[in-house]
Structures are given as C-alpha cells and as structure tokens.
C-alpha positions in Angstrom: -31.9 26.0 -8.6 -31.5 22.6 -7.1 -29.4 19.8 -8.5 -30.8 17.0 -10.5 -32.0 14.0 -8.5 -31.4 10.5 -9.9 -34.6 8.5 -10.1 -32.7 5.4 -8.8 -32.0 7.4 -5.6 -35.3 9.0 -5.0 -38.7 9.8 -6.5 -40.9 12.8 -5.6 -42.8 12.7 -2.4 -45.7 14.9 -3.6 -47.8 14.7 -6.8 -47.1 17.5 -9.1 -45.1 18.9 -12.1 -41.4 18.5 -12.3 -38.5 19.2 -14.6 -37.3 15.8 -15.9 -34.5 14.5 -18.2 -35.4 11.9 -20.8 -32.6 10.7 -23.1 -30.8 14.0 -22.7 -33.9 16.1 -23.4 -35.5 18.3 -20.7 -39.3 18.2 -20.2 -41.9 19.3 -17.7 -43.9 16.2 -16.7 -46.4 15.4 -13.9 -45.7 12.7 -11.3 -48.2 10.5 -9.4 -47.1 9.2 -6.1 -50.0 6.7 -6.0 -49.1 5.0 -9.3 -45.4 6.0 -9.2 -45.5 7.1 -12.9 -44.6 10.1 -14.9 -47.1 11.4 -17.4 -47.9 14.3 -19.7 -51.1 15.6 -21.2 -51.2 13.0 -23.9 -50.0 9.7 -22.4 -50.5 8.2 -19.0 -47.0 6.9 -18.6 -43.7 8.4 -19.9 -40.8 6.0 -19.8 -37.2 6.8 -19.7 -37.1 9.5 -17.0 -33.7 9.3 -15.5 -33.4 12.5 -13.4 -35.8 15.1 -12.0 -35.9 18.3 -10.0 -38.6 20.6 -8.6 -39.8 23.5 -10.6 -38.4 26.8 -9.5 -40.5 29.3 -7.6 -42.2 31.8 -9.9 -40.8 35.3 -10.1 -42.1 37.8 -7.5 -43.9 40.7 -9.1 -44.7 44.1 -7.6 -48.4 45.0 -7.3 -49.1 48.5 -8.5 
C-alpha cells in the first residue's frame, strides 16, 4: 500500500473514493476535484481531512 499523502502537499487528481485521516481516525470518503471537497453519503463537505491515500486494488479471484 502507498504512503499517506499530506493534503497540504497534494490533493487527488481524479474524483473518487479514498482512504483519509480525520483527527487520527481513518475513513473512506469521496473527493470532488471540481469543488475540491471531501464528502460522505450524509454531508456534502467533511472538514478536517489531513492525509489521504488511494484505495488498494481489490483482491484477484479465480473464476471457476
């Protein structure tokens, strides 16, 4: 897995879901490049995101 990225250094280049740190707690939130905001299913904007990283690739499964 990649290292945490400080929001002061860089924000995501692509809209999508990311692993984020808010006050020492880890969440999965969505990011909008257009509005430059983090949000979840309940609120449009989530404040306090300090670090983020991309979600890992899903596990590869064998087809039977």
